[in-house]
N, C-alpha and C positions, 0 to 999 in steps of 0.2 A: 863432503862425504867421508873425509879422512878421519875426522874426530867424531866419536859417538858421544853425544851429550844426552844425558837422561832427560826425557821429556816429562814435564809435569803431568800428573793425572788430571784430566779435564773433569770439572764438575758438570752435572746435568745442565746447570745454567750456562756454563761456558759453551757446551755443545749446542744448546738452543740458539745462542747468539751467533755461533759460527754457521749453523744451518740457515739462519735468516740471511746471512751474507752470501751464502752459496747461490741463491736463486738469481742473483744479479751477475754472476760470473759466467763466462764462456770457457769451454775446455781450452786449456793452454797447451796440453800435450795430447797427441793422438797416437795411440799404439795400433799399428796396422798389421799387415800380413806377416811381417818379419818377427812379430812378437816383442817381448821385453828384452832388448839388447842392452849392452853396456852403454852405448851412446844415449839411448833413451833414458836409462837410469840417471846418467849425468845431467841430461836436460831437465828431468824432474827435480833433481837436487838443486840445480841453478834456479829453477822456477820457485821452489820452496824458499830458497834464500832471499829471493826478490819479493815474493808475495805472501809467504807463510801459508795461505789458504788457496788451494788450487783445485780445479776440476780436470779430470783426465778422461778422455773417451777411449774405451778399449774395444777394438773390433775383433771379436772372436766369433767363430761359426755360430754355435748355439749351445755351448757347454757352460752351464753355470759353474760347474766345478772348476773348469779352466779359468774362468773369470775370477773366481774366489782365490785360486792359487796365485794368479798374477797380482791381485790386490795385496795378498799377504806378502808376496815377494817384494813389491814396491815399498810397503810399509816397513818391512824388515831392513831392506838395503838403504833406505833413506832416513830411517829412524823417525818416521812420520806416524801420525795417528789417523785412522780412518774415521771420517766424520759422517759420511753418507754414501750409500751404495744404491743407486736406482738404475735399473736397466743396465746399460753398458757405460754408464757414467759413474765415476767414483770421485769423491771429494776427500782430500787429505789435508792435514794441517801439521805444521812443524814450526814451533816458536823459533824465531831467529834471535839468538842471544845478543846479537849486535844491535837489535832494535830495542832501545830503552823506552820508547814511547808507549808501549802497551803495558 
């Protein structure tokens, strides 16, 4: 999280490929009643380093605005790209520059 690396812009084809991979994933991070805390951001950052593409379950009362704000904050603080947003599940992607395989 210390270094901000500019993420490449994803093409529609890249986004489709990532969305097809999302269906097989389970949420790695669950944001509960305490909301988006610094330890949660750090865990999301670690998960992105390990997996690049992750799902996050966000438990908010019933405010879509709050969910959108949390999603934007996650993407900003982790330098990730939002891939999909369905209900209370968001999927984000961040290319790991140490992974030369992709």
